[in-house]
N, C-alpha and C positions, 0 to 999 in steps of 0.2 A: 578632635581628641586623638592622641597617639597612644601607643603602648606605654609611653613614659608618663601618662597621666592617670590619675585615679578615676576609674569609671563611675564612681559615685558623685564626687564633687568637682572633678576636673583638675584638681591640684597636681603639680608636678611630683613625680615619685623619685626618691633617691636611687642612685645607680645600683645600690646593693639591696634594694627592696625586692623581695622574692614573693611577696604575698599578693601583689596586684592591688593593694589598698593602702592609702596613706594612714598614718598613725591615728589621727582624729577619727577617721571613718571606721577603722578597726575597733577603736574604743566604743564608738556609738553602736556598733553591731555586736558587742560581746554577748548581748542577751538574745541574739537571733535564734539560739537553739530552743528557746521556750515559746516563741510566737513569731509569725511572719512579720517581716519589716514593713513599714509604711513606705511604699515606693512612689516615685513621681509619675505624672501622667505620661511622660515620654517613655517610661519603662515598657508600656504596652504597644509602642510603635516599633519595637525591635522586630525585625523581619521574621525570625522563627516563631515568636509569640503571635504575631499578627496572622501568620499562615495557619498556625494551630487553631486559633480562634475561628478563622474562616472555615476550617475543616470541621468544626463542630464536634471536636473530640477532646473532652476535658482531660483525659489522660495525657494526650500529646501537649496540651496547654501546660500541664503541670511539669512535664519534662522540659519544655522550652523555658518555663519559669526557673527551674533549677539551674539550667545552663546559662542563664542570662549573665552577661559580663558585669552587671551591677553587683553581683555577689562576689566578685573577685575572679582570679584566674582559675580557681577550682570550683566546680559546680557544687551546689548544695547536696549533701548526701541524701539518698532516698530515706534513710532512717530518720533524719531530722524532719523532713517534710511529712513523712508518714506519721510521726508523733504529733505534728500540728493537726493532721486530719483525723486522728484517733484510730488509725489502722496500723497493720504491721508493714515492715519493709517489703515482705514477699507479696502482700496484697497490693501495695502501691506499684510494684514491678508489673504485676498482671494488669493493673488498670492502665499503666502507661503503654503497654505493648499489646493489650487485648482489644476487643471490640469496644465501640463507644458506649459510655454509660447512657441509660435512658431514664434512670430514677430521678424524678424531679426534686425530691427532698434532698438527696445527696448532692446533686448538681448545685442547687441553690446554696446549701450550707457551705460547701467547699469554695464556691466562687466568692462568697462573702468573707470567708476566712482569709483567702489570698488577696482580697481587696480588688478583685477584677471589676472595673467600672460596668454598671448594668448596661450602658449603651453599647458595649462591645460584646455582650452575650447574645446567644441565639435563642434563649429562653427567658421568660419573665420571672423575676423573683417576686415582685409584688409586695405590697405592704403587709401581707399576712403570710409570707413565706417563712420556712424554718430558718432562712438566713438571717431574719431579724428577730428570732426568738431564741431564748437560752436553750442550749442543747439539753434534751431530756424533758423539756417542759411540755405540758399538755395543751399547747397552743393549737388553735384551729387550723393553722397553716398547712401542716402535713396532710390532714384529712381532706382539706379542700383540694390540694394538688392531686391526691389519689382519686377523689371523686371525679375530678376533671378527666383524669386518665381513663377511668372506667367508663365515663360517658363517651369518650372517644372510641373505646373498643366496642361499646354497644352500637355506636353509629356505624362502625365497620360491619357489625353483624347484620344490622338492618339493611345497609347498602348491598350486602351480599345475598340478601333474600333469605337469611336463616331465621330471622325473627321479624315480626311485624313492627312497624313504627308505632302503631296504636292498636293493640289487640293481637289476636292470633294471626299467624301467617296463613294465607289461603293455600290449600293443597295444590301441588303442581308436579310435573314430572321433573325429576332431578337426575343429575349426571355426575361424572367423576369430578368435575370442577367444583360442584357444591361440596363434595366430601373434602376436597383439598382446602376449600375456604373454611369449612368447619374446623378442620385440624389447625389451620393457621390462627383462627380466633382462640382456640383452646391454648395454643402456645402463648399468646398474648396474656390470657388470664393466668396461666401458670407463672409467668414472669412476675406478675403483680403479686401473686400469692407468696412467692419466694421472698420478695423484697418487703412486703407490707403486712402479710398475715391475712387470715381468712375473715376477720371480723367485718371489715367494710366490704369485702368481696362476696361474702356468702349469698346475700339476697340476689345480687346481680347474676352470679353464675348459676344459682338455683333456677331462676327464671329462664335463663338461656338453656340450661340442660333439659328442663321440662318441655320447653318449646321444641327443641330439636328432637326430643324423644318421639314427638308426633310424626316426624319425618319417616319413621319406620313404616307407616301406613301409606305413604305417598308412592306413586308409581315410579319405578326405576328399572334399569336393565337388571336381569337376573344375576349376571356376573358381578354386579356392583354390590350385591347384598352383604357379603362378608365385610368389606371395607366400610360400608355405611353403618352397619350395626356396631362394628368395633369403635368407630368414631363417636357414635351416640353413647355407647357404654363408657367410653373414656370421659365424656362430658358428665355423665351421672357420677362416675368415680370422683372427678374433680369437685363436683358439688358436695359429695359426701366428705371429701378431704377438708374442704374449706369449712363445712359445718362442724367437723371435729375440731378444727383449729379455733373456731369461734365458740366452742363449748356447747354446741347444739347437738347433743349426742343422739337423740331420737331421730332428728332429721338426717344425721349422718347415716344411721342404720338404714333408714328408708331408701336413701340414694344408693348405698352400697348394694342393697338387695336388688334394686332395679338394674344396676350396672352388671352385677353378677349374672342375673337372669339373661340379659342381652348377650353377654359374652359367651355363655354356655350354649345359647341357641344357635350360634354359628360355629361352635366347637373351637373358639379361640381360647385354648387352655392357658397360654402364657398371660393373656390379659386377665383371665379369671384369677390367675395366681397373684397378679398385682392387686386386684381388688381385695383378695383375701389378706394380702399383706397389709393393706390399709385398715381392714377390719381388725387385724391383730394389733396394729399400732393403737387403735382406739381402746382395745381391751387392755393393752399394757398401760396406757395412760390412766385407765380406771382401776389398775392394779388387779386385773383378772388374768394373771399370767398363765394359769393352767389352761384356761380357755384359749388364750392367745397362742400358746404352744401347740395345742391341738389343731387350731385353725391353720397354722403354718405347716404342720405335718401333713394335713389333708391336702393343702395346695401342692406340696412337694410330691406326694404320692400320685396325684392326678396329672402332674406334669409328665412323668415318665421320661421317654426319650426326647420329648419336645422341649425340655428345659435347656435354655442357653446358659452359658457361664454366668452372665450378669444376673439373670433371673434366679439361678441357684444361689448365687452369692447373697442377693437381697434376702431371700428366705432363710438361709442358714444363719446369716448375721443377726436377723431379727429374732430367730429362735434362740440364739445364744443369749440374748438379753433376757428373755423369759426364763431360760434355764438358770441363769445366774441369780435372778430374783427369787427363784424357788429353792435356791441353795445347792443346785447341781453344778458346782463349779468346774469339775473336771469335764462334765458334758458340755458346758458352755465353752471351755477352751477348745475342745475337740471341734465343736461347730464353727468357732471362729477360724480354726485352721482350715476347715473345708471351704469356708467363705473366701479366705485369702487365696487359697489354691485356685478357686474358680475365677476370682477377680483378676489374677495374673494372666488368665487365658482369654480375657475379654477382647473381642474384636468389635469396635463400635459399629462397623459397617454391617455386621451380621446380627446385631441386637435390635429388638423392637425399639421404636423411637421413644416410647414412654419410659424406658428404663435408663435414659440418659442422665437422670438425676443422680444415679448411684455412681459416685466417683470415689477417689481415695479418701476424701474428707468424710464421706458417709461411712466408709469401712472403718476408719480410725475412730469415728464417733461410737460405733458399735463396740469396739475394743474398750473405749473409755467407760461405757455404761457397764460392761461386764466387770471391769476392774474395780469400779466404784462399789458395786454390790459385793464383790469379794472383800474389799476393804471394810465395808460395814459389818459383814457377817464373820469374817475370819481374821480381820486385822492385817491382811496381807495385800500386796499389789497396789498400795496407795500411790507410790511413786510412778508406777506404770500408768495409773489412772491419770495423773497429772500430765505425763508425757503424751499420752494418747489424745487428751483434750487439746493440748497445745498444738499437736500435729494436725488435728482435724481443723482447728481454727485457721492455721496457716495454709491448709490445702484448699479451703473453700474459696470459690471465686467471689468477686465483689457483688454479684447479683444475689448470692445466697445469704441474704441478710439474716433471715430468721434462723437458719441453720447455725450461723456463726454465733448469734445470741444464745441459742439453746446450748451450744457447746461452751460458751463462756460461763453459763450457769453450771454446767458440768465441771468446768475447771474450778470454779469457786468451791463446789462441794469437795472435789478431789484435794484441793489445798487444805481445807479444814481437816479432812481425813488424814492428810500427810503431815499434820501438825505444823502447818505454815499459816497461822491465823492472820498475820499481818498482810501477806500477799492475798489471802482469801478475801479480806475486807476491801482491799483495793479493787479487786475484780468484782466483788459484790456490789460496791457502790456504782460501778460502771454498768452492770447489767440491770440494776434497778432503773437507771436512767434510760437505757436502751429499750427496756420493756415498755416504757411509756411512749416510745416512738412507733411501736408495732401494734396492730389491731389483732392480737393473738391471745386468746384466753389460755391456750396451752402454755405459752411462754410465761404468763402471769402465774399460773399454777406451779410451774417448775421453779420460779423465783421464790414463791411463798414456801415451797417445800425445802428450801435451803435450811430451814430451821432444824431439820432432823440431823444434819451433819455438823452443826456447830455446838452441840451439847457439851462436849468435853472442854470447850473454850469459853463458856458463857460467864466464867468468873472475871474475864477481862472486861473492863468497862466498855471498851469500844465494841466488843462482840455483843455484850448485853444491849447496847444501844442499837446495833444493827438488827438484833432479834426483835426489838420493840418496833422498829420500822417495818420489818416483815409482817409482824402481827397486825399492824395498822393497815398494811397493804392487803392482807388477807381479809380483813373486815370490810374493806371497800369492794373487794372482788366478789363477795358473797351476793 
């Protein structure tokens, strides 16, 4: 085949043909903007595609797919392929150029959408994978994949000697390598939490956190105590966070108290501030905003000079949300200004590792929450609420699945408040489906609470139908 031939059918091209495709093939592909084309087996033998598959990086596979000569002389735009995958163009750009995805549900679903032959994949889709189920269905596939991933992490923990394979781990002398392994396992659990939610994760991480809590009584070098205690406290904090996300609020409080006690025992004030931030998030979810604000102010006062820019930004941004919910709109805006000022000063190399979750997406999400409360109470800033939510969604990385869904819920609310019910319904239908893919009671609660922002539009039949669906979802969630 030469450049004078159509790359799809092999037919000769006219001399004045500038599209790189013959007329029949162009006609056959006019609907390619709505769904991926069915490609021949030889498509996957193209060298860049083959190398990307061998490299086990789905983002690079997608890029090679877009640039395949089968599509003509011009590559498929990122915006087109992103629409197929249900993400934004900015998110697809990060996926193509960032680290390899490890989320099994997303890998299987996207591989199925693009029609990648299972024999060429480095992971198994299986008969029960989400690639074979309708998007948003309550199929058992996603949970099976997540449980397999959790079992793998648990095996790593057992192999590292952090927990026993059958029962408690016998006491022994531990060293700095054990602490490094503990933190590595926590990073794995955090990645699952961000992508899947705390529902499936809570029992596993609670067992792990309570097991490693016993390590505080094991013999170890005196100089290792601060690092060991901080790692154990972080494990209990994560257990509390996943309990909160699963709707197990008494368990969350128990883990937060244990984590706070451990952090204070070694004078790790920044870590104690993170734990109080998590406690405040729980209070905000339960709509105890006065208590949440007091908790955040206590954390800030105890930080003193040891507060880094990122830690200060986290606390001030969260306090702004409680201030807005309490009607202190000017105070909320002032706090957001402080958070933004500190965020611009963040040097990741000088920040605690656990504060890495706080990025521009999280900051914009805090703006969106404040603006939504202002729109509800004062009827102002609805447009800014929409813009902040859209900015947060675009800024989150592909691994922050739950954060993106939560901000899509916020975007739906903001659109109702901004008198854009048609767009709100489109986003609302999407988040109802996405909520079914996460094991997060917190997400479900937020979806159900969309009812409070659609009141002025419920005369529209479509809005009334959406509200009935939310009521039905609320009844199931009880």
